[in-house]
C-alpha positions in Angstrom: 0.0 0.0 0.0 2.7 2.4 1.0 4.8 1.4 -2.0 1.9 2.2 -4.3 1.4 5.6 -2.7 5.1 6.3 -3.1 5.1 5.4 -6.8 2.0 7.6 -7.3 3.8 10.6 -5.6 7.0 10.0 -7.7 4.9 9.8 -10.9 3.1 13.1 -10.1 6.4 14.8 -9.2 8.0 13.5 -12.4 5.1 14.6 -14.5 5.1 18.1 -13.0 8.8 18.4 -13.5 8.6 17.3 -17.1 5.8 19.8 -17.9 7.8 22.5 -16.2 10.9 21.7 -18.2 8.9 21.7 -21.4 7.4 25.1 -20.6 10.9 26.5 -19.8 12.3 25.0 -23.0 9.6 26.5 -25.2 9.9 29.9 -23.6 13.7 29.8 -24.1 13.7 28.3 -27.6 16.3 29.8 -29.8 14.7 31.2 -32.9 17.0 31.6 -35.9 16.3 34.7 -38.1 17.7 35.6 -41.5 18.2 38.9 -43.3 19.2 39.7 -46.9 20.9 42.9 -47.8 20.4 43.4 -51.6 22.7 45.6 -53.6 20.7 47.1 -56.6 23.6 49.3 -57.8 24.5 49.3 -61.5 27.9 47.6 -60.9 26.2 44.4 -59.5 24.4 42.6 -62.2 22.9 39.4 -60.8 19.7 41.2 -59.5 16.5 39.3 -59.0 18.0 35.9 -59.9 20.4 35.9 -56.9 17.9 37.5 -54.6 15.5 34.6 -55.3 18.3 32.1 -55.0 19.3 33.3 -51.5 15.6 33.4 -50.5 15.1 29.8 -51.6 18.2 28.8 -49.6 16.8 30.4 -46.5 13.3 28.9 -46.9 14.8 25.4 -47.3 17.1 25.6 -44.3 16.7 22.8 -41.7 17.4 25.3 -38.9 14.1 27.1 -39.3 11.8 27.0 -36.2 8.4 28.3 -35.4 8.8 32.1 -35.3 11.8 32.3 -37.7 11.7 35.3 -40.0 13.3 36.5 -43.3 13.7 40.2 -43.9 14.9 41.7 -47.2 16.6 45.1 -47.1 17.5 47.1 -50.2 20.5 49.4 -50.2 19.5 53.0 -50.2 20.5 55.9 -52.3 20.2 59.7 -52.3 16.4 59.5 -52.1 16.7 57.7 -48.7 19.8 59.5 -47.4 21.7 56.3 -48.1 19.5 54.4 -45.5 18.4 50.9 -46.6 14.7 50.3 -46.9 12.7 47.2 -46.0 11.3 45.5 -49.1 9.5 42.8 -47.0 9.5 40.8 -43.8 8.2 37.2 -43.9 7.5 34.3 -41.5 9.5 31.3 -42.6 7.1 28.3 -43.2 7.7 25.2 -41.1 6.1 21.8 -40.9 5.0 22.2 -37.3 1.4 22.4 -38.5 1.0 18.7 -39.0 -2.5 18.9 -40.6 -1.2 21.4 -43.2 1.5 19.1 -44.5 4.3 19.7 -47.0 1.9 21.0 -49.7 0.9 23.8 -47.4 4.5 24.7 -46.6 5.3 24.7 -50.3 2.4 26.9 -51.1 3.5 29.5 -48.5 7.0 29.4 -49.8 5.7 30.1 -53.3 3.8 33.0 -52.0 6.9 34.5 -50.4 9.0 33.9 -53.6 6.3 35.5 -55.8 6.0 38.6 -53.6 9.8 39.1 -53.6 9.9 38.5 -57.3 7.1 41.0 -58.0 8.7 43.7 -55.9 12.2 43.0 -57.2 11.0 43.6 -60.8 10.2 47.2 -59.8 13.6 48.0 -58.3 15.6 50.7 -60.0 19.3 50.7 -60.6 21.4 53.1 -58.6 24.9 54.5 -58.8 25.5 54.3 -55.1 26.4 51.4 -52.9 26.2 52.2 -49.2 26.9 48.6 -48.3 28.4 49.1 -44.9 25.4 51.1 -43.7 23.0 48.5 -45.0 25.0 45.8 -43.2 25.0 47.6 -39.9 21.2 48.2 -40.1 20.6 44.6 -41.0 22.7 43.4 -38.0 20.9 45.8 -35.7 17.6 44.4 -36.9 18.7 40.9 -36.2 19.9 41.8 -32.7 16.6 43.5 -32.1 14.9 40.2 -32.9 16.9 38.5 -30.2 19.7 37.0 -32.2 22.7 35.8 -30.0 25.5 33.2 -30.4 23.1 30.2 -29.9 20.4 31.5 -32.3 22.1 30.6 -35.6 21.1 33.9 -37.3 22.5 34.8 -40.7 22.9 38.0 -42.6 23.3 37.5 -46.4 24.9 40.4 -48.4 24.1 40.0 -52.1 26.7 42.5 -53.4 30.0 42.8 -55.3 31.4 44.6 -52.2 32.2 47.8 -54.1 31.4 50.3 -51.4 31.4 53.9 -52.7 29.4 55.8 -50.1 31.7 55.4 -47.1 34.9 57.4 -48.0 37.2 55.5 -45.7 36.1 52.1 -46.9 36.2 53.2 -50.5 39.8 54.3 -50.1 40.8 51.1 -48.3 39.3 49.0 -51.1 40.7 50.9 -54.0 44.1 51.8 -52.7 47.1 49.8 -51.5 49.6 52.5 -50.7 50.2 51.3 -47.1 49.0 54.6 -45.5 47.0 54.3 -42.4 43.3 55.0 -42.9 40.7 56.1 -40.4 38.2 53.2 -40.4 34.6 53.5 -39.5 33.2 51.9 -36.3 33.1 48.1 -36.4 29.8 46.4 -37.2 28.5 44.3 -34.3 28.0 40.8 -35.8 28.3 39.1 -32.4 26.4 35.8 -32.7 25.5 36.4 -36.3 27.1 34.8 -39.4 27.6 37.2 -42.2 27.8 35.8 -45.8 28.9 38.0 -48.7 27.8 36.3 -51.9 28.0 37.5 -55.5 31.3 39.3 -55.0 32.5 38.0 -58.4 29.4 39.3 -60.2 30.4 42.8 -61.3 30.6 44.8 -64.5 34.1 46.1 -63.4 32.9 49.6 -63.0 33.5 51.7 -59.9 31.2 54.8 -59.7 33.0 57.8 -58.4 30.5 59.9 -56.4 32.9 62.9 -56.4 32.3 63.3 -60.1 28.7 62.9 -61.1 28.3 60.0 -63.6 32.0 59.2 -63.5 32.9 55.6 -63.9 36.3 53.9 -64.0 36.9 50.3 -65.0 39.0 48.2 -62.7 40.5 44.8 -63.6 40.1 42.1 -61.0 43.1 40.1 -59.8 43.9 37.9 -56.8 45.5 40.7 -54.8 42.5 42.9 -55.2 40.2 40.1 -54.1 42.3 39.2 -51.1 42.5 42.9 -50.1 38.8 43.3 -50.4 38.1 40.3 -48.1 40.6 41.6 -45.6 39.1 45.0 -45.6 35.6 43.8 -45.1 36.6 41.3 -42.3 38.4 44.1 -40.5 35.1 46.1 -40.3 33.3 43.4 -38.1 33.6 42.8 -34.4 33.8 39.0 -35.1 35.7 38.6 -38.4 35.8 34.9 -37.9 32.0 34.8 -38.6 32.3 36.5 -42.0 32.7 34.5 -45.2 32.7 35.2 -48.9 31.2 33.3 -51.8 31.9 34.3 -55.4 28.4 33.6 -56.5 25.0 33.5 -54.8 22.8 30.3 -55.0 21.0 29.9 -58.3 17.2 30.1 -58.2 15.5 26.8 -58.9 13.0 26.3 -61.7 10.3 27.4 -59.2 12.0 30.8 -58.7 12.8 31.2 -62.3 9.2 30.8 -63.4 8.1 33.5 -61.0 9.5 36.3 -63.1 9.8 37.2 -66.8 12.5 35.3 -68.7 14.5 38.4 -69.7 14.7 39.6 -66.1 15.5 36.1 -64.8 18.5 36.0 -67.2 19.7 39.6 -66.9 18.6 40.6 -63.4 18.2 44.3 -62.7 19.9 45.2 -66.0 16.6 44.6 -67.8 14.8 47.2 -65.6 14.5 50.9 -65.7 16.8 51.5 -68.7 
């Protein structure tokens, strides 16, 4: 009799403890968020194709959890005082809704891709690339969403890396004379992985803001590529969490069918001529 009562008490205590642990785990669940900073400048030619490719990669990640989000920022220009603007913020579909199934998840992914594709087709080309400002705003947004080292948050920068709005960075990227430059404050990427993709997709032109409409062609070489990566890494609080990929992921057939063929093949260059 006493043994039965003891087992019942232990069972109740164990059940209460398990429920309490589950409540604590849910409340403290790490939610990964992603952000894409899109460079719509004239020197970066991949445009909508790469934006859809990165979006698809984010949507298909296995790390997504309930509450995960994807935000797309577009680099600003003179009309926004160089500040990036938010093209869209989306909840990443998951399979947690069992009754909805994979077909429901796929449908919601298609809706996100279609919305981004439609908006991307109306972006206009710019001659300015305030990349660093866009990156800092994107990182601040991710930190505001609660990103920390255990959250697995990621900032994607779809750009050729040709900064021309921040004078100190522009000089560091374009000159190698050994003189000490005054660098801008470091971007706080603590706990956030930063991925630059599309750095090899460029028309070779650097737009000089000091002279309206001035463009100079620069030939790429291994030294310039290495210097650019070193410069950009030096601008982050955690340079070890910054990596570079020459090309962004390609959009699948699904993404390619969401926009007109000429735009899918030529990106922003087919727009606003």
